C-alpha positions in Angstrom: -171.2 6.8 -5.5 -174.6 7.8 -6.6 -173.9 10.8 -8.1 -171.2 9.3 -10.1 -173.8 6.6 -11.4 -176.2 9.4 -12.2 -173.4 11.5 -14.1 -172.7 8.4 -16.1 -176.1 7.6 -16.9 -176.7 11.3 -18.1 -173.7 11.1 -20.1 -174.7 7.7 -21.7 -177.8 9.5 -23.0 -175.9 12.6 -24.1 -172.9 10.7 -25.9 -173.3 9.6 -29.4 -169.9 9.8 -30.9 -166.6 9.3 -30.1 -164.1 11.7 -28.2 -160.8 13.4 -28.8 -158.7 13.7 -25.6 -156.0 16.2 -25.8 -153.8 15.1 -23.3 -152.1 17.9 -21.4 -149.5 15.4 -19.2 -145.6 15.2 -20.1 -146.5 13.2 -23.4 -148.2 16.3 -24.7 -146.0 17.7 -27.7 -147.3 21.2 -27.8 -149.0 22.3 -24.7 -149.6 26.1 -26.0 -151.0 25.2 -29.3 -153.4 22.8 -27.1 -155.0 25.7 -26.0 -155.6 27.4 -29.0 -157.2 24.5 -30.6 -159.6 24.0 -27.7 -160.3 27.9 -27.8 -161.2 27.5 -31.5 -163.6 24.6 -30.7 -165.4 27.1 -28.2 -165.5 29.9 -30.8 -167.2 27.5 -33.3 -170.1 26.6 -31.1 -168.7 23.4 -29.6 -168.4 22.5 -25.7 -165.3 21.0 -24.0 -165.0 19.1 -20.9 -161.9 20.5 -19.2 -160.8 17.2 -17.0 -159.0 18.8 -14.0 -156.2 17.2 -12.5 -156.5 14.5 -15.3 -153.5 13.8 -17.1 -152.2 17.5 -16.5 -155.7 19.1 -17.3 -156.6 17.2 -20.2 -159.4 18.5 -22.9 -162.1 16.0 -24.0 -164.1 17.2 -27.3 -166.2 15.8 -29.7 -164.6 14.0 -32.6 -164.5 15.4 -35.8 -162.2 14.9 -38.8 -161.5 18.8 -39.0 -160.4 18.9 -35.2 -158.2 15.6 -35.5 -156.7 17.3 -38.7 -156.2 20.6 -36.9 -154.3 18.8 -34.3 -152.1 16.9 -36.6 -151.4 20.0 -38.6 -150.3 22.1 -35.3 -148.2 19.0 -34.0 -150.7 18.8 -30.7 -150.9 15.0 -29.3 -154.4 13.4 -29.1 -155.9 10.5 -28.6 -159.3 9.0 -30.2 -161.7 7.5 -27.5 -164.7 5.3 -27.9 -167.8 5.9 -26.4 -167.3 3.6 -23.3 -163.7 4.7 -22.9 -165.0 8.4 -22.5 -167.3 7.4 -20.0 -165.0 5.4 -18.0 -162.7 8.4 -17.9 -165.6 11.0 -16.8 -166.5 8.0 -14.2 -163.0 8.3 -12.8 -162.7 12.0 -12.4 -166.0 12.3 -11.0 -165.0 9.7 -8.6 -165.1 10.7 -4.9 -161.8 9.1 -4.2 -160.0 11.2 -7.2 -159.0 14.9 -6.6 -160.5 15.6 -10.2 -163.5 17.1 -11.7 -164.9 18.1 -14.9 -165.4 21.8 -16.0 -167.7 22.2 -18.9 -166.5 25.1 -21.1 -169.2 26.5 -23.0 -168.3 29.6 -24.8 -165.0 31.4 -25.5 -164.6 34.5 -23.9 -164.2 37.9 -25.9 -160.7 39.0 -24.9 -158.9 42.2 -24.7 -155.5 43.0 -24.1 -154.1 46.3 -22.8 -151.8 47.3 -25.3 -150.2 51.0 -25.4 -149.6 52.5 -29.0 -146.2 51.8 -30.5 -145.5 48.9 -28.2 -144.0 45.7 -30.0 -145.5 42.3 -29.2 -142.7 40.8 -27.2 -143.2 43.7 -24.7 -145.9 41.3 -23.3 -145.7 37.6 -22.5 -149.7 37.3 -22.7 -149.7 38.7 -26.6 -146.8 36.4 -27.3 -148.9 33.4 -25.7 -151.9 34.3 -27.5 -150.3 34.9 -30.7 -148.4 31.5 -30.7 -151.7 29.5 -29.3 -153.7 31.4 -32.3 -156.2 32.9 -30.0 -157.9 36.0 -31.2 -157.9 39.1 -29.3 -158.3 42.9 -29.7 -156.1 45.3 -28.7 -157.1 48.4 -26.6 -155.7 51.1 -24.6 -156.7 54.2 -22.6 -159.0 55.8 -24.9 -160.9 52.5 -25.5 -161.4 52.0 -21.6 -162.4 55.7 -20.7 -164.9 55.4 -23.5 -166.8 52.4 -22.0 -165.3 49.7 -24.5 -164.8 47.3 -21.6 -168.4 46.1 -21.6 -167.9 44.4 -25.1 -165.3 41.9 -23.4 -165.4 39.3 -20.9 -161.7 38.9 -20.2 -158.9 41.7 -20.1 -155.0 41.1 -19.5 -153.2 44.5 -18.3 -149.7 44.9 -20.1 -147.1 45.8 -17.6 -148.6 49.0 -17.2 -147.5 51.6 -14.5 -151.0 52.9 -13.1 -149.3 55.1 -10.8 -148.5 57.5 -13.5 -144.7 57.1 -12.8 -143.5 55.8 -15.9 -142.3 52.6 -14.5 -139.9 54.8 -12.3 -137.2 54.3 -14.7 -136.7 58.2 -14.3 -133.2 57.5 -12.7 -132.0 55.1 -15.4 -133.5 56.1 -18.4 -134.5 59.6 -18.4 -132.3 60.6 -21.0 -133.2 57.6 -23.1 -135.1 58.3 -26.4 -137.4 55.6 -26.0 -138.3 57.3 -22.3 -138.8 60.5 -23.4 -141.0 59.5 -26.4 -143.3 57.4 -23.8 -143.6 60.2 -21.7 -144.4 62.3 -24.5 -147.2 59.9 -25.9 -148.9 59.4 -22.5 -148.9 63.0 -21.8 -150.4 63.8 -25.4 -152.8 61.1 -24.4 -153.8 62.6 -21.1 -154.3 65.9 -22.8 -156.3 64.6 -25.4 -158.7 62.9 -23.1 -159.2 66.1 -21.0 -156.7 65.1 -18.0 -154.3 67.8 -16.5 -152.0 64.9 -15.5 -151.3 61.4 -16.6 -151.4 60.3 -13.2 -154.9 61.6 -12.9 -155.9 60.0 -15.9 -154.6 56.5 -14.6 -156.5 56.7 -11.6 -159.8 57.3 -13.9 -158.7 54.1 -15.6 -158.1 51.9 -12.7 -161.7 52.9 -11.5 -163.2 51.9 -15.0 -161.6 48.9 -14.5 -162.6 48.0 -11.2 -166.2 48.5 -12.1 -165.4 46.3 -15.0 -164.4 43.5 -12.8 -167.3 44.4 -10.2 -169.8 43.9 -13.1 -168.6 40.3 -14.0 -165.4 40.9 -15.8 -162.5 38.5 -15.7 -158.8 40.4 -15.1 -155.6 39.2 -15.6 -152.6 41.2 -15.0 -148.7 40.6 -15.2 -145.7 42.4 -14.0 -145.9 46.0 -12.8 -149.7 46.1 -13.8 -150.4 43.9 -10.4 -149.1 46.0 -7.8 -148.9 49.2 -9.5 -152.5 49.1 -10.1 -153.4 48.1 -6.6 -151.2 51.0 -5.4 -153.2 53.5 -8.0 -156.3 52.3 -6.3 -155.4 52.7 -2.7 -153.9 56.4 -3.9 -157.1 57.8 -5.4 -157.5 60.8 -3.2 -153.7 61.4 -2.7 -150.7 62.5 -5.2 -147.9 60.2 -4.7 -146.0 61.1 -8.2 -143.4 63.6 -7.9 -142.7 66.6 -10.0 -140.5 64.9 -12.5 -143.7 62.9 -13.4 -146.5 64.8 -13.3 -145.1 68.4 -12.6 -145.9 69.0 -9.0 -144.9 67.4 -5.8 -146.1 64.6 -4.1 -147.9 64.6 -1.1 -145.3 64.5 2.0 -148.2 62.6 4.0 -149.3 60.2 1.3 -148.5 56.8 3.1 -150.9 57.9 5.8 -153.7 58.9 3.3 -153.5 55.4 1.4 -157.0 53.5 1.5 -156.7 49.8 1.5 -160.1 49.2 1.3 -160.2 50.3 -2.1 -157.6 47.7 -3.4 -157.8 44.1 -4.7 -155.2 42.0 -3.2 -152.8 44.0 -1.2 -152.8 46.1 2.0 -150.9 47.6 4.5 -147.8 48.2 2.3 -145.3 51.0 2.3 -144.9 53.2 -0.7 -141.5 53.9 -2.1 -141.5 57.6 -2.3 -138.0 58.6 -3.4 -138.3 59.3 -7.3 -134.7 58.1 -7.9 -135.4 54.5 -6.8 -136.9 51.9 -9.1 -139.5 50.6 -7.1 -143.3 51.5 -6.0 -143.5 49.7 -2.9 -142.4 47.1 -0.6 -145.1 44.8 -1.8 -142.4 43.3 -4.5 -139.9 41.1 -3.7 -136.1 42.0 -4.3 -133.6 40.2 -6.2 -131.4 39.6 -3.1 -134.2 38.0 -1.5 -134.5 35.6 -4.5 -130.8 34.8 -4.6 -129.2 32.5 -7.0 -131.5 32.3 -10.1 -130.7 28.4 -10.4 -132.7 27.9 -7.1 -135.5 30.1 -8.1 -138.8 28.2 -8.6 -142.4 28.2 -7.2 -144.9 25.5 -6.0 -148.3 25.4 -7.5 -151.1 24.8 -4.7 -153.0 21.3 -4.6 -156.6 22.6 -4.5 -159.7 20.5 -4.2 -160.9 20.2 -7.7 -164.7 19.3 -6.4 -164.7 22.4 -3.9 -162.5 25.2 -5.3 -162.8 24.6 -9.3 -161.6 27.8 -10.2 -158.1 27.9 -8.5 -157.6 24.5 -9.5 -158.4 25.6 -13.3 -156.0 28.3 -12.6 -153.1 25.8 -11.9 -153.6 23.2 -14.2 -150.1 21.8 -15.2 -147.8 19.0 -16.1 -145.6 19.8 -13.2 -146.1 21.4 -9.9 -142.8 23.1 -9.7 -142.3 26.0 -11.9 -139.1 27.7 -13.0 -139.3 31.3 -11.7 -138.7 34.5 -13.7 -138.0 38.0 -13.0 -139.9 41.5 -14.0 -140.4 45.2 -12.9 -143.0 43.2 -10.4 -141.3 39.8 -9.6 -143.1 38.6 -6.8 -145.5 39.5 -3.8 -144.7 39.6 -0.3 -147.2 37.3 1.3 -147.6 39.3 4.5 -149.2 42.2 2.3 -151.6 40.1 0.5 -155.4 40.3 2.0 -156.6 37.1 3.6 -159.3 36.6 1.0 -157.2 36.0 -1.7 -156.3 32.6 -3.0 -152.3 32.1 -3.2 -151.9 29.8 -6.3 -148.0 29.7 -6.4 -145.4 30.7 -3.9 -141.5 29.7 -3.1 -142.1 27.4 -0.5 -140.7 28.2 3.2 -140.4 31.9 2.0 -142.5 35.2 2.0 -142.3 35.2 -1.6 -145.8 34.6 -3.8 -145.8 34.5 -7.5 -149.5 34.0 -8.3 -152.7 34.9 -6.9 -156.5 35.1 -7.3 -159.6 36.5 -6.2 -163.1 37.6 -6.4 -164.4 41.1 -6.5 -168.3 42.0 -7.0 -169.4 39.5 -9.9 -165.7 39.3 -11.5 -162.5 37.9 -10.5 -158.7 38.9 -10.6 -155.8 37.2 -10.8 -152.0 38.4 -10.8 -149.0 36.6 -11.8 -145.7 38.3 -11.2 -142.8 38.5 -13.6 -142.4 39.7 -17.3 -141.7 36.4 -19.2 -141.5 32.8 -18.2 -139.0 31.7 -20.9 -137.0 34.9 -20.5 -135.6 35.0 -16.9 -134.4 38.5 -16.7 -135.9 40.6 -19.7 -134.3 44.1 -20.4 -135.4 46.9 -22.6 -134.6 45.7 -26.1 -134.1 42.3 -25.4 -135.4 40.1 -28.5 -138.7 38.4 -28.4 -139.0 35.0 -26.9 -139.6 32.2 -29.5 -142.4 30.1 -28.2 -141.6 27.5 -31.0 -138.7 26.6 -28.7 -141.0 26.6 -25.5 -144.3 24.6 -26.6 -144.3 23.1 -23.3 -143.6 25.9 -21.0 -145.2 25.3 -17.8 -144.9 29.1 -16.9 -146.8 29.9 -20.2 -149.5 27.4 -19.5 -150.5 29.3 -16.2 -151.2 32.4 -18.6 -153.4 30.1 -21.1 -155.3 28.8 -18.2 -156.7 32.2 -17.6 -158.2 32.7 -21.1 -160.2 28.9 -20.7 -161.4 29.3 -17.2 -164.2 32.3 -18.0 -165.9 29.7 -20.7 -166.7 27.5 -17.5 -168.5 30.8 -15.8 -171.7 29.0 -15.4 -170.2 26.5 -13.3 -168.0 29.1 -11.2 -171.4 30.9 -10.2 -172.8 27.6 -8.9 -170.1 26.8 -6.7 
């Protein structure tokens, strides 16, 4: 209790104005825009208190007429708090009796999104989320990563790339499709331009560069096939796992025994799918037959201690704790193949199916989220974009946007 009183005493000295509370519970009218407004405040040099587990992970900011106006214009619910009301909330959140805490957000992270040339925004849920929330980001691709541009960024999202150089293993189904032919030609031109004989060799250098970026303190977020294909590429840095239709020569027949799981971030002991005609990389991914009827496809968010595990707590902030599932090239991860050091953030209770994970590497972190689009259950090539104005309160998209804010609390993370 002494800690709470000390915090309140300091807060009284610091508070000289009323506050705006952007509530993130079921009463919020547009959860996704709320992240954009908070991010914008950080970019403008202001700070924000993220009230973990308080009304769905609400944001408390200094009041200004401009901020209140932006909330009204963008349809985001908010409340104006007096100094005493704000102090009462902070005292409650800091209380030892509550599984809550305050994460001070100090500086907006500089964001990069891995976007291949010619890809449309709706090919990637993160780009959709950032665009709808009005969060600025830079698009980068292979060339920018390999020339060292990652050092300019705090946070990197990986598009649903195939880092094994097998073009998503779409060969059996789409090798005659124009989009597939053009994609393969694009990657082969890029590899040649960057000095690599094969696309698979270029991708290995990309994953090594990203790994060093994380080790140096970068924040990595990946979805769909960019999750497991990334780790598979790390495990196979010294072996060829791509067959001749992908890189011009045969795969090593002993590839499985040559994998090095010490190189990976999240997964170990997995079995490669070496048949080039089968649309799967390994047994990391959960198959549709294991998921069953989509009406029963939901995953639960873990309930971490806000005071002792602030980072995983930030990453699971939501107005619900049961979230509707969604498919992707990589839909979910097999729990038995996840390293013990990794935090499991969301899973299907009672199964071996994990949706959302987080871990540390060096001075940085990685977060993997299975599936393609939280509001498009089975997104197919050529499907129209998801209109997020119809999904303003999407719990699945909230998990994406949690990831752009937690790097702003990096100093707090380093202390814990």
